[in-house]
N, C-alpha and C positions, 0 to 999 in steps of 0.2 A: 607356211603355218596354217593350221586348221582355223577357220573362222568360226565364230559362234561357240567359243569354249565356255565351260562352266566357271563361274566366279563364286567362290565360297565367302560369305560375309559373316564374320564372327563377332558376336556382341556379348561381352560379359555383363551380367545383370546383377545388381545388388541394391535393393531398397531404393528404386528409382520410379515408383509408381506415378510420381508427378510428371515425369518426362518420357517414360518408355513408349507411350502411345505415339507421340510425335516421331520418335526415333524409328520405330518399326514401320510406321506408315511411309516414312520417307524412303525406306528400303524396298518395301513391297511395291511401291509406285515407281520404281526405276523404269526408265524407258528401255533399258537393256533387260530383257526378261529371263535370260538363262542364268539364273542365280539360285543358290541355296542359302538360306538364312539360318545360322546356327546360334541359338540363344542359350547361353550358359547361365542358368540361375544359380548363383553362388551362395546359396543358403539365405535368400532374402526372407525377412521377417515381416514385410508389408505385403501388399497385394501384387507385387511385381511378377512373381512366379505364376500366379493365376492368370494374369493378363497375357503372359507369354503363351500359356496353354490355349487360351481362347484364339489367339492368332494362328496357332498350329491347326486348329479345327477349321479355320477359314481359308487357309492357304497351304497347299501341300508342299510348298517350297520351304516352309518353316519347320525347323526341328528344335525341340526343346529338351534340354538336359537339366535336371535338378540335382544339385550336389551340396555337400556340406561346405560351409564357408571356409575357403582356404586362400582367398586373395585373387586379385585380378590376373596375376601371372599364371596361377594354376588353372583359372578359367580359360584363358587364351590357349594354353597348352592343350587342354582337353579339346578345345575347338579345332586346333590344328590337326590333332589325331583323328578327328571325325570328318574333316573336310574331304570332299571328293573332287573339288574343283582344280582346274589347271592354274587358277589364279586365286590368291587369298587377299582379303581386305578385312581390316579391323575397324570397328566403329564403337565408340563409347556410348553407353546407353542414355546419357543425358545430352548427346549431340544429335545432329541430323544431317542428311545428305540432300543436296540439290537433286532433282529428278534425273538429270543426265550425267551424274557423277560416273557411274559405271560405263555408260556408253562412250563418253568422251575419253576417259582414260584407256579403255580397251581399244578404241579406234587408233590411239597412238601406238599401242602395243603391236597391233597387226600391221602397221606400216613400217616397223623397224624390228626385225626379229632379234636384234642384239639387246633390246631393252628388257631388263629383268625387274626393274622397279619403275613405276610411273606414279608420280605424286602430283596432287593439285595444290593450288594455293588454298587459303581458307579464310572464313570470316571469324574473327574473335568477337563473340557476342556478349556484351555487357547488359545489365538490366535496362539501361536507357540509351545505349548506342552500340554500334559495331564498327570494327575496322578491318580492312582487307590486309592480309599478310601474304607475302611472296607473290604479289600480282603486278609488280612494276615491269617485269619483263615477260613478253608473250610466252616464251618457252626457253629453257636452257638445259643442255645435256652435259652430263658429267661422266668421266671415267670412274672406275671403282676407287682409284686412289684419290681423285678430286672429291668424290662424294664422302670419303672417310674424313677428310679435312673439314668438310662442311658440317658433318655430324658433330664435330667438336665445338662448333659455334652454336651454342644453345639458343641464341636469340632468333635464329631463322626457323626454328620449329622442325627441321628435318629429322630430328631424333625421335619425334613422335612415331608410333607405329601405325596410327590411323592416317586417313587421307591418302592412302596409297593402294595401288595394286602391286602385289608381289608374286613373281612367278613361283609356283609351288615347289618345283624341283630345286630351286635355289635354297629353300629352307632346309631341306634334307633333315638332318637330326638336330638342328639348332632349336633350342627351347628358350623360353623366358626363364630367367633365374628366379625360382620361387622363394628363395631366401632373401631376395633384395626387394625392399618395399618402395624405393624411389629410384627413378632413373633406369628402371628395368627395360623400358622400351628402347632407350638410347643404346644400351649395351647389346640388346638383341639386334638392332640395326648394324652396329659395328661388327658383330660376328657374321652377319649376312654378307658383308662386303667381300669376303674371300671367295664367295660363290657367284658373284655377279659380274657382268660385263659393263653395262651402261645403265645410267639412271636419267630419266627425264622429269623435269619439274615443269608442269603446265601452269602458266600464270593466270589461272582463273580460279576464283573462290568457289569451289564446288562442295566444300565441306564446311559445316557450321559448328564451331567449337564454343561451347558454353563456358564462359569465364565464371569460375566458382570460388568465392572467397573462403569456402570451407573445404577446398581440396587439400590433399596431403601436403602440397607445397606451402600453403598459407596457414594451415591449421596449426595452432600451438600444441606442442607435444613435448613432454619431458625427454623423449628419445630422439628428438629432431636431429641433433648433432650425430648421434650414434648411427641413425639410418643413413644419413648422407655420407658419413665417413666410410661406412661399409660399402656403399655404392661406388664411391670414388676409388676405393682400394681394389674393387673388382675390375673396374675400368683400367686402373694402373697395371694390374697383373696381366690383363689381356694385351694391352699395348706394349708393355716392356718385354713380353714373351714373343710377340709376333712382329713388332716393328723395332727391333733392337737397334738397328743402324739408321733409322729414319728420323733425323733431327727435326724435320718439319712437323711430323706427327707428334713427337715428344713435346715440342714447345706449344703446339696447339692443345695438347693434353693439359699443360699447366694453366692455360687460359680457361679450359673447361672446368678444372677444379676451382679456380678462382671465382668463376661465375657462381658456382654453387656455394662458395664461402660467403659471397655477397647475399645469396638467398638466406643462408643461415643467420647472418647478422641482422637482416631486416625482419625476417619472419620468426626468429627465435629470440635472439638477444633483446630486441626492442619491440616484441609483440605486445599488444595492449593487454593480453592476458598473462603476461609475465609480470607478476606483482612485486618484483624486487625494486628496491630504490634505484634512482638514476645512477648513482655511483656504483652500485653493485652490478647494474646492467653493463656499465663500461668495463668493470672487472671481468664480466662474463665475455664481453667482446674480445678483450685482450687474451683471455684463456683460449677462446676458439682460434684466434689468429696465431697462437703459439703451438697449436697441435702440429707436430713435426711435418706431416705431409701437406697440411694447409700452409704452413709457414714457407716451405720450399716453393710451393706453387705461387704464392703471393710475390715472393722474391723474383722468380723467373718469368712471371707473366708479363705481357705487355698490354696495351690498351686496344689492340686490334679487335674490330667488330663489336666493341662495347658501345652502348648508347652514351650520350653525354653525361647523364645522371650517374650511370654505373662507372664511367671513367673517373668522374670526380670522386665518387665513393672509394674506388680502388686507390686513387692517389692519396686520400686521407689515411687509408689503412697502411699502404706502403711506407708512408712517412710518419706513422704512429700519431696522427692528428686525431685521436680517438674522440675528442669532444665534438669535432666537426662531423665525424662519422655518425655519432649518435644523433646529432641534429638532423642530418639527412634521412637517417632511418626512421626517426620519429615522424618526420614529415611524410615519408612514404606510407607509413602505417595510417596516418591521417587520411591520405588519399584513398587507401584501400577501403576505409571504413566510413567515409562520409556518405 
C-alpha cells in the first residue's frame, strides 16, 4: 500500500461561529500533513461562512463551498463528491480533533491493508466535565458482520460518521439519505458494511464531541416522533431486504428501535417544553408505545447492552408501568437541564 495517502476531511458548517475556529485549527494543526479540508457552508446566516473563507486564504489545503441550506446530509454528500483523498473523515463543526488524530488512525491503516474503517474513541465534552468513550480496550478488530451488529448498539457511538477514517473506494455510490433528519449517519454506516472487510476501533480518545442540549436529539420538536419513525423505517427496510435470514441482525434491530423509543419518551413526551399536563403526557407516552413498529420492537427487544437506567425504563414500558416511566423521564430531563 502506498504510504502518505491523501486524507479528505469533510466539515458541514451551519451557524457555528462560536465553535468553528477551534474546529478548523484542530484540523489544520494535524501532525499528518497530507490532508485536504473541505468546508461546506450550508447556508449559514451568521459569520461562519466568512470565517471559512478566511481560512482558505491562509491555508491552500482548505476548500470552501457555499450552498443553500439543505441539511447536514446534503452537505456531507457534496463533500464526498468533491473529495480527492484515498481516505475520508467527517468532523462536526462544533467538535475538534486531537493533533495526532489523522496520524494515529492512518498508521493503523498502513499496517493492515484489510482495514477499511479505523475509528478512535472519543471524549464526550460537557460544559463542566468530560468522559472518555470506547477507551477501555487498547484496540479491537471486527469483521464486517460483527461491526454491523455493533452499529445496532447505539450506546457505543459506532454509528456516528465522525471519529473515523473510511477508505474512499468503500463508499462508492453510497450517500447520506437527505430525506432523513435523524440517524442518517447510522444508516450510512450500515450501508457501508457490504463494501468493507475489517474495522479497527483504537481505544484512544482522539476526537472531542461537544455534548449539546440543543441538538436534534434533545431539542423539543412537534415532528420529533415523525422524524424518528421515518428513520427507523428506513433502517428496517434496509435490514429486512438485505439480512432476510439473519436472526441475530433482526433481533438487534429491535433493540436499536427500542433505544430510539426511549429517546422519544424522554426528549419528546416529557420534555420540559412540552406544556401538556402530566396525565396528557402519559397519554402521549402510551400513544408512542402503541405505534405498530415501536410496539413490536418493545415486545421483541431484550435488555442487552442497555445502561441500568435505560433497562429499568424499558422494563416499565414493557409492563405498562407508565407512571414509573414518567418519573424516570422527568428525572432525566432534570439532569439534562440542571
